MARMI-211336 format. One record per atom (N, C-alpha, C): residue number from 1; residue in one letter; atom name; y, x, z. Coordinates in nm, 4 decimals. Atoms other than C-alpha are relative to their C-alpha. Layout:
BEGIN
PT; NUM; a; CA; Y; X; Z
...
REM end
This chain:
BEGIN
PT; 1; x; N; -0.0377; 0.0091; 0.1385
PT; 1; x; CA; 0.8097; -1.0802; 1.0054
PT; 1; x; C; -0.0886; -0.0966; -0.0748
PT; 2; x; N; 0.0737; 0.0925; 0.0841
PT; 2; x; CA; 0.6979; -1.3153; 0.7345
PT; 2; x; C; -0.0957; 0.0744; -0.0916
PT; 3; x; N; 0.0983; -0.0571; 0.0916
PT; 3; x; CA; 0.3991; -1.2546; 0.5097
PT; 3; x; C; 0.0349; -0.0368; -0.1437
PT; 4; x; N; -0.0143; 0.0308; 0.1420
PT; 4; x; CA; 0.4074; -1.2378; 0.1311
PT; 4; x; C; -0.1291; 0.0402; -0.0694
PT; 5; x; N; 0.1215; -0.0282; 0.0751
PT; 5; x; CA; 0.1261; -1.2404; -0.1191
PT; 5; x; C; 0.0356; 0.0480; -0.1388
PT; 6; x; N; -0.0207; -0.0575; 0.1318
PT; 6; x; CA; 0.1062; -1.0364; -0.4375
PT; 6; x; C; -0.1323; -0.0075; -0.0751
PT; 7; x; N; 0.1210; 0.0132; 0.0801
PT; 7; x; CA; -0.1458; -1.1290; -0.7054
PT; 7; x; C; -0.0148; 0.1167; -0.0965
PT; 8; x; N; 0.0333; -0.0987; 0.1022
PT; 8; x; CA; -0.3165; -0.8687; -0.9215
PT; 8; x; C; -0.0750; -0.0760; -0.1081
PT; 9; x; N; 0.0574; 0.0770; 0.1105
PT; 9; x; CA; -0.3918; -1.0245; -1.2600
PT; 9; x; C; -0.0212; 0.0889; -0.1217
PT; 10; x; N; 0.0231; -0.0642; 0.1293
PT; 10; x; CA; -0.5354; -0.9085; -1.5908
PT; 10; x; C; 0.0406; -0.0977; -0.1092
PT; 11; x; N; -0.0404; 0.0863; 0.1100
PT; 11; x; CA; -0.3912; -1.0406; -1.9140
PT; 11; x; C; -0.1222; -0.0423; -0.0821
PT; 12; x; N; 0.1078; 0.0515; 0.0841
PT; 12; x; CA; -0.6047; -1.2396; -2.1584
PT; 12; x; C; -0.0474; 0.1074; -0.0966
PT; 13; x; N; 0.0641; -0.0935; 0.0935
PT; 13; x; CA; -0.8447; -1.0360; -2.3728
PT; 13; x; C; 0.0202; 0.1464; 0.0361
PT; 14; x; N; -0.0198; -0.1388; -0.0411
PT; 14; x; CA; -0.7846; -0.7193; -2.1693
PT; 14; x; C; -0.1293; 0.0803; -0.0081
PT; 15; x; N; 0.1328; -0.0618; 0.0081
PT; 15; x; CA; -1.1608; -0.6425; -2.1757
PT; 15; x; C; -0.0308; 0.0937; 0.1160
PT; 16; x; N; 0.0244; -0.0862; -0.1153
PT; 16; x; CA; -1.1376; -0.4670; -1.8379
PT; 16; x; C; -0.1228; -0.0499; 0.0761
PT; 17; x; N; 0.1210; 0.0326; -0.0750
PT; 17; x; CA; -1.4763; -0.4573; -1.6618
PT; 17; x; C; -0.0015; 0.0676; 0.1367
PT; 18; x; N; -0.0049; -0.0720; -0.1277
PT; 18; x; CA; -1.3969; -0.2080; -1.3838
PT; 18; x; C; 0.1363; 0.0663; 0.0148
PT; 19; x; N; -0.1288; -0.0660; -0.0231
PT; 19; x; CA; -1.0832; -0.0713; -1.2216
PT; 19; x; C; 0.0116; 0.0516; 0.1426
PT; 20; x; N; -0.0458; -0.0543; -0.1280
PT; 20; x; CA; -0.9522; 0.1416; -0.9379
PT; 20; x; C; 0.1506; 0.0110; -0.0116
PT; 21; x; N; -0.1460; -0.0005; 0.0036
PT; 21; x; CA; -0.5842; 0.0782; -0.8724
PT; 21; x; C; 0.0528; 0.0412; 0.1360
PT; 22; x; N; -0.0666; -0.0378; -0.1245
PT; 22; x; CA; -0.3683; 0.2486; -0.6102
PT; 22; x; C; 0.1430; -0.0514; -0.0089
PT; 23; x; N; -0.1318; 0.0615; -0.0043
PT; 23; x; CA; -0.0568; 0.0539; -0.5174
PT; 23; x; C; 0.0756; 0.0579; 0.1185
PT; 24; x; N; -0.0840; -0.0602; -0.1033
PT; 24; x; CA; 0.2217; 0.2222; -0.3240
PT; 24; x; C; 0.1056; -0.1018; 0.0430
PT; 25; x; N; -0.1022; 0.0901; -0.0541
PT; 25; x; CA; 0.4558; 0.0269; -0.0965
PT; 25; x; C; 0.0778; 0.0735; 0.1076
PT; 26; x; N; -0.0864; -0.0607; -0.1013
PT; 26; x; CA; 0.7392; 0.1101; 0.1425
PT; 26; x; C; -0.0494; -0.0411; 0.1384
PT; 27; x; N; 0.0593; 0.0323; -0.1300
PT; 27; x; CA; 0.5615; 0.1281; 0.4781
PT; 27; x; C; 0.1039; -0.0107; 0.1118
PT; 28; x; N; -0.1045; 0.0230; -0.1002
PT; 28; x; CA; 0.8964; 0.1273; 0.6609
PT; 28; x; C; 0.0461; -0.1459; -0.0023
PT; 29; x; N; -0.0397; 0.1401; 0.0130
PT; 29; x; CA; 0.9515; -0.2307; 0.5351
PT; 29; x; C; -0.1177; -0.0965; 0.0022
PT; 30; x; N; 0.1161; 0.0878; 0.0105
PT; 30; x; CA; 0.6019; -0.3706; 0.4796
PT; 30; x; C; -0.1217; 0.0624; 0.0678
PT; 31; x; N; 0.1304; -0.0462; -0.0476
PT; 31; x; CA; 0.2632; -0.3474; 0.6456
PT; 31; x; C; -0.1065; -0.0759; -0.0783
PT; 32; x; N; 0.1105; 0.0615; 0.0725
PT; 32; x; CA; -0.0605; -0.4150; 0.4578
PT; 32; x; C; -0.0820; -0.0829; 0.0974
PT; 33; x; N; 0.0756; 0.0899; -0.0868
PT; 33; x; CA; -0.2438; -0.7133; 0.6056
PT; 33; x; C; -0.1444; -0.0152; -0.0466
PT; 34; x; N; 0.1359; 0.0199; 0.0485
PT; 34; x; CA; -0.5434; -0.7954; 0.3861
PT; 34; x; C; -0.0032; -0.0210; -0.1500
PT; 35; x; N; 0.0245; 0.0221; 0.1421
PT; 35; x; CA; -0.6924; -0.8565; 0.0424
PT; 35; x; C; -0.1043; -0.1089; -0.0139
PT; 36; x; N; 0.0973; 0.1049; 0.0312
PT; 36; x; CA; -0.8711; -1.1603; -0.0975
PT; 36; x; C; -0.0363; 0.0108; -0.1473
PT; 37; x; N; 0.0451; -0.0089; 0.1382
PT; 37; x; CA; -1.0787; -1.1093; -0.4131
PT; 37; x; C; -0.0022; -0.1370; -0.0641
PT; 38; x; N; 0.0007; 0.1281; 0.0687
PT; 38; x; CA; -1.0849; -1.3753; -0.6787
PT; 38; x; C; -0.0645; 0.0077; -0.1369
PT; 39; x; N; 0.0503; 0.0082; 0.1367
PT; 39; x; CA; -1.2347; -1.4908; -1.0053
PT; 39; x; C; -0.1359; 0.0626; -0.0208
PT; 40; x; N; 0.1302; -0.0551; 0.0393
PT; 40; x; CA; -1.5205; -1.3171; -1.1854
PT; 40; x; C; -0.0217; 0.1417; 0.0508
PT; 41; x; N; 0.0112; -0.1381; -0.0467
PT; 41; x; CA; -1.4526; -0.9789; -1.0249
PT; 41; x; C; -0.0528; 0.0076; 0.1424
PT; 42; x; N; 0.0320; -0.0383; -0.1369
PT; 42; x; CA; -1.6215; -0.8342; -0.7211
PT; 42; x; C; 0.1046; 0.1051; 0.0348
PT; 43; x; N; -0.1134; -0.0863; -0.0309
PT; 43; x; CA; -1.3200; -0.6730; -0.5590
PT; 43; x; C; 0.0093; 0.0256; 0.1494
PT; 44; x; N; -0.0309; -0.0322; -0.1390
PT; 44; x; CA; -1.2251; -0.4995; -0.2383
PT; 44; x; C; 0.1205; 0.0911; 0.0019
PT; 45; x; N; -0.1175; -0.0855; -0.0156
PT; 45; x; CA; -0.9228; -0.3180; -0.1060
PT; 45; x; C; -0.0090; 0.0727; 0.1325
PT; 46; x; N; -0.0015; -0.0797; -0.1226
PT; 46; x; CA; -0.8718; -0.0468; 0.1515
PT; 46; x; C; 0.1306; 0.0767; 0.0074
PT; 47; x; N; -0.1195; -0.0798; -0.0235
PT; 47; x; CA; -0.5658; 0.1141; 0.3015
PT; 47; x; C; -0.0408; 0.1462; -0.0055
PT; 48; x; N; 0.0360; -0.1408; 0.0159
PT; 48; x; CA; -0.5889; 0.4768; 0.1834
PT; 48; x; C; 0.0736; 0.0859; 0.1007
PT; 49; x; N; -0.0855; -0.0703; -0.0940
PT; 49; x; CA; -0.3030; 0.6085; 0.3883
PT; 49; x; C; 0.1242; -0.0867; 0.0151
PT; 50; x; N; -0.1190; 0.0803; -0.0222
PT; 50; x; CA; 0.0263; 0.4777; 0.5177
PT; 50; x; C; 0.0786; -0.0134; -0.1300
PT; 51; x; N; -0.0783; 0.0244; 0.1202
PT; 51; x; CA; 0.1999; 0.3176; 0.2206
PT; 51; x; C; -0.0790; -0.0039; -0.1290
PT; 52; x; N; 0.0820; 0.0054; 0.1210
PT; 52; x; CA; -0.0944; 0.3165; -0.0232
PT; 52; x; C; -0.1256; -0.0822; 0.0262
PT; 53; x; N; 0.1220; 0.0807; -0.0100
PT; 53; x; CA; -0.3699; 0.0617; -0.0795
PT; 53; x; C; -0.0743; 0.0107; -0.1333
PT; 54; x; N; 0.0832; -0.0139; 0.1193
PT; 54; x; CA; -0.6592; 0.1049; -0.3242
PT; 54; x; C; -0.0805; -0.1281; -0.0196
PT; 55; x; N; 0.0744; 0.1206; 0.0358
PT; 55; x; CA; -0.8062; -0.1989; -0.5012
PT; 55; x; C; -0.1048; 0.0392; -0.1046
PT; 56; x; N; 0.1116; -0.0303; 0.0894
PT; 56; x; CA; -1.1485; -0.1557; -0.6639
PT; 56; x; C; -0.0634; -0.1310; -0.0432
PT; 57; x; N; 0.0615; 0.1230; 0.0493
PT; 57; x; CA; -1.2996; -0.4238; -0.8863
PT; 57; x; C; -0.0970; 0.0301; -0.1136
PT; 58; x; N; 0.1006; -0.0157; 0.1048
PT; 58; x; CA; -1.5966; -0.4671; -1.1196
PT; 58; x; C; -0.0557; -0.1369; -0.0382
PT; 59; x; N; 0.0666; 0.1210; 0.0481
PT; 59; x; CA; -1.7573; -0.7383; -1.3330
PT; 59; x; C; -0.0901; 0.0361; -0.1165
PT; 60; x; N; 0.0871; -0.0173; 0.1163
PT; 60; x; CA; -2.0402; -0.7600; -1.5839
PT; 60; x; C; 0.0426; -0.0918; -0.1143
PT; 61; x; N; -0.0481; 0.0965; 0.0996
PT; 61; x; CA; -1.8557; -1.0396; -1.7696
PT; 61; x; C; 0.1518; 0.0022; -0.0070
PT; 62; x; N; -0.1465; -0.0055; 0.0095
PT; 62; x; CA; -1.4985; -0.9346; -1.8582
PT; 62; x; C; 0.0562; -0.1326; -0.0518
PT; 63; x; N; -0.0547; 0.1304; 0.0389
PT; 63; x; CA; -1.2868; -1.2504; -1.8807
PT; 63; x; C; 0.0778; 0.0056; -0.1310
PT; 64; x; N; -0.0770; 0.0102; 0.1241
PT; 64; x; CA; -1.1369; -1.3651; -2.2101
PT; 64; x; C; 0.1395; -0.0579; 0.0260
PT; 65; x; N; -0.1288; 0.0572; -0.0373
PT; 65; x; CA; -0.8558; -1.5563; -2.0373
PT; 65; x; C; 0.0660; 0.0901; 0.1053
PT; 66; x; N; -0.0667; -0.0699; -0.1100
PT; 66; x; CA; -0.5963; -1.4246; -1.7928
PT; 66; x; C; -0.0844; -0.0185; 0.1256
PT; 67; x; N; 0.0902; 0.0077; -0.1151
PT; 67; x; CA; -0.7848; -1.3457; -1.4718
PT; 67; x; C; 0.0629; 0.0602; 0.1249
PT; 68; x; N; -0.0431; -0.0494; -0.1295
PT; 68; x; CA; -0.7097; -1.2988; -1.1042
PT; 68; x; C; -0.1022; 0.1022; 0.0511
PT; 69; x; N; 0.0857; -0.1014; -0.0626
PT; 69; x; CA; -0.8517; -0.9744; -0.9614
PT; 69; x; C; -0.0031; -0.0250; 0.1499
PT; 70; x; N; -0.0089; 0.0278; -0.1425
PT; 70; x; CA; -0.7295; -1.0570; -0.6126
PT; 70; x; C; 0.1442; -0.0092; 0.0448
PT; 71; x; N; -0.1327; 0.0183; -0.0573
PT; 71; x; CA; -0.4358; -1.1142; -0.3826
PT; 71; x; C; 0.0169; 0.0897; 0.1219
PT; 72; x; N; -0.0371; -0.0855; -0.1132
PT; 72; x; CA; -0.2780; -0.8565; -0.1505
PT; 72; x; C; 0.0973; -0.0762; 0.0884
PT; 73; x; N; -0.0945; 0.0603; -0.0929
PT; 73; x; CA; -0.1016; -0.9802; 0.1615
PT; 73; x; C; 0.0682; 0.1106; 0.0797
PT; 74; x; N; -0.0815; -0.0941; -0.0757
PT; 74; x; CA; 0.1806; -0.7809; 0.3186
PT; 74; x; C; 0.0817; -0.0787; 0.1018
PT; 75; x; N; -0.0856; 0.0619; -0.1005
PT; 75; x; CA; 0.3911; -0.8545; 0.6257
PT; 75; x; C; 0.1269; 0.0837; 0.0118
PT; 76; x; N; -0.1275; -0.0687; -0.0175
PT; 76; x; CA; 0.7599; -0.7712; 0.6573
PT; 76; x; C; 0.0080; 0.0531; 0.1426
PT; 77; x; N; -0.0141; -0.0584; -0.1336
PT; 77; x; CA; 0.8241; -0.5354; 0.9466
PT; 77; x; C; 0.1267; -0.0515; 0.0665
PT; 78; x; N; -0.1131; 0.0458; -0.0789
PT; 78; x; CA; 1.0607; -0.6380; 1.2231
PT; 78; x; C; 0.1247; 0.0809; -0.0364
PT; 79; x; N; -0.1269; -0.0646; 0.0320
PT; 79; x; CA; 1.4210; -0.5625; 1.1224
PT; 79; x; C; 0.0135; 0.0452; -0.1443
PT; 80; x; N; -0.0063; -0.0416; 0.1400
PT; 80; x; CA; 1.3347; -0.4884; 0.7576
PT; 80; x; C; 0.0778; -0.1025; -0.0817
PT; 81; x; N; -0.0794; 0.0855; 0.0875
PT; 81; x; CA; 1.5809; -0.6287; 0.5028
PT; 81; x; C; 0.0082; 0.0623; -0.1376
PT; 82; x; N; -0.0253; -0.0505; 0.1340
PT; 82; x; CA; 1.6451; -0.5977; 0.1310
PT; 82; x; C; -0.1196; -0.0104; -0.0924
PT; 83; x; N; 0.1005; 0.0027; 0.1050
PT; 83; x; CA; 1.4384; -0.5431; -0.1787
PT; 83; x; C; -0.0837; 0.1271; 0.0059
PT; 84; x; N; 0.0874; -0.1159; 0.0056
PT; 84; x; CA; 1.1393; -0.3148; -0.2014
PT; 84; x; C; -0.0954; -0.0176; -0.1175
PT; 85; x; N; 0.0854; 0.0038; 0.1180
PT; 85; x; CA; 0.9137; -0.2282; -0.4948
PT; 85; x; C; -0.1431; 0.0394; 0.0354
PT; 86; x; N; 0.1384; -0.0438; -0.0027
PT; 86; x; CA; 0.5374; -0.2109; -0.5194
PT; 86; x; C; -0.0207; 0.0777; -0.1294
PT; 87; x; N; 0.0166; -0.0839; 0.1179
PT; 87; x; CA; 0.4336; 0.0657; -0.7584
PT; 87; x; C; -0.1471; 0.0304; -0.0228
PT; 88; x; N; 0.1334; -0.0399; 0.0398
PT; 88; x; CA; 0.1102; 0.1228; -0.9462
PT; 88; x; C; 0.0067; 0.1500; -0.0248
PT; 89; x; N; -0.0158; -0.1459; 0.0109
PT; 89; x; CA; 0.0736; 0.4982; -0.8919
PT; 89; x; C; -0.1246; 0.0698; -0.0521
PT; 90; x; N; 0.1232; -0.0611; 0.0492
PT; 90; x; CA; -0.2862; 0.5618; -0.9908
PT; 90; x; C; -0.0905; -0.1105; -0.0491
PT; 91; x; N; 0.0856; 0.1032; 0.0551
PT; 91; x; CA; -0.5221; 0.3695; -1.2094
PT; 91; x; C; -0.1127; 0.0607; -0.0818
PT; 92; x; N; 0.1136; -0.0297; 0.0846
PT; 92; x; CA; -0.8610; 0.3973; -1.3657
PT; 92; x; C; -0.0566; -0.1348; -0.0412
PT; 93; x; N; 0.0553; 0.1244; 0.0521
PT; 93; x; CA; -0.9787; 0.1150; -1.5884
PT; 93; x; C; -0.0963; 0.0332; -0.1124
PT; 94; x; N; 0.0968; -0.0203; 0.1073
PT; 94; x; CA; -1.2762; 0.0872; -1.8207
PT; 94; x; C; -0.0514; -0.1350; -0.0476
PT; 95; x; N; 0.0613; 0.1219; 0.0511
PT; 95; x; CA; -1.4315; -0.1727; -2.0460
PT; 95; x; C; -0.1499; 0.0038; 0.0287
PT; 96; x; N; 0.1424; 0.0126; -0.0301
PT; 96; x; CA; -1.7979; -0.2791; -2.0356
PT; 96; x; C; -0.0804; 0.1176; -0.0550
PT; 97; x; N; 0.0663; -0.1176; 0.0576
PT; 97; x; CA; -1.8908; 0.0259; -2.2504
PT; 97; x; C; 0.0461; 0.1294; 0.0663
PT; 98; x; N; -0.0536; -0.1131; -0.0778
PT; 98; x; CA; -1.7188; 0.2555; -1.9963
PT; 98; x; C; 0.1027; 0.0841; -0.0759
PT; 99; x; N; -0.1093; -0.0657; 0.0708
PT; 99; x; CA; -1.4390; 0.3428; -2.2393
PT; 99; x; C; 0.1260; -0.0167; 0.0839
PT; 100; x; N; -0.1214; 0.0050; -0.0817
PT; 100; x; CA; -1.1213; 0.4325; -2.0458
PT; 100; x; C; 0.1085; -0.0836; -0.0663
PT; 101; x; N; -0.1109; 0.0827; 0.0442
PT; 101; x; CA; -0.8262; 0.1953; -2.0727
PT; 101; x; C; 0.1216; 0.0321; 0.0862
PT; 102; x; N; -0.1232; -0.0280; -0.0739
PT; 102; x; CA; -0.4620; 0.2250; -1.9638
PT; 102; x; C; 0.0688; -0.1315; 0.0338
PT; 103; x; N; -0.0675; 0.1245; -0.0376
PT; 103; x; CA; -0.3152; -0.0649; -1.7620
PT; 103; x; C; 0.1520; 0.0149; -0.0037
PT; 104; x; N; -0.1457; 0.0056; -0.0046
PT; 104; x; CA; 0.0500; -0.1675; -1.7792
PT; 104; x; C; 0.0370; -0.0978; 0.1107
PT; 105; x; N; -0.0389; 0.0817; -0.1138
PT; 105; x; CA; 0.2160; -0.3062; -1.4665
PT; 105; x; C; 0.1282; -0.0764; -0.0301
PT; 106; x; N; -0.1193; 0.0842; 0.0150
PT; 106; x; CA; 0.4651; -0.5975; -1.4786
PT; 106; x; C; 0.0383; -0.0540; 0.1359
PT; 107; x; N; -0.0470; 0.0564; -0.1257
PT; 107; x; CA; 0.6768; -0.7033; -1.1830
PT; 107; x; C; -0.0270; 0.0944; 0.1161
PT; 108; x; N; 0.0298; -0.0813; -0.1161
PT; 108; x; CA; 0.6180; -0.5828; -0.8318
PT; 108; x; C; 0.1112; 0.0084; 0.1025
PT; 109; x; N; -0.1096; -0.0020; -0.0975
PT; 109; x; CA; 0.9392; -0.6597; -0.6409
PT; 109; x; C; -0.0283; -0.0963; 0.1153
PT; 110; x; N; 0.0072; 0.0848; -0.1179
PT; 110; x; CA; 0.9420; -0.7996; -0.2890
PT; 110; x; C; 0.1380; -0.0006; 0.0629
PT; 111; x; N; -0.1312; 0.0104; -0.0637
PT; 111; x; CA; 1.2665; -0.9307; -0.1363
PT; 111; x; C; -0.0212; -0.0512; 0.1425
PT; 112; x; N; 0.0103; 0.0364; -0.1412
PT; 112; x; CA; 1.2904; -0.9444; 0.2443
PT; 112; x; C; 0.1370; -0.0479; 0.0447
PT; 113; x; N; -0.1290; 0.0547; -0.0433
PT; 113; x; CA; 1.5639; -1.1712; 0.3780
PT; 113; x; C; -0.0026; -0.0349; 0.1463
REM end
């Protein structure tokens, strides 16, 4: 199967300094391959269980512009076809003062042809 990459980005002026995000995917259609951190964040990702990957990131200098947290890479499984959704199912975000914030997810569709 072919690989696809999904970027995790923060909008401008979000003030996020730390986050734990759990992203759910259809493990019958996709397999998690890897994660590449980016930008001002120190980020890492780990497969929590089949169909869920946790991305943790932190920075001492929250960006003022739109920022890349990192890029997830998935691979389409043999015989998988159609559209599948990535879902943000658990999130913890905080600003530099450790005040909790609520992220909003946009997009998240993957089409396998």
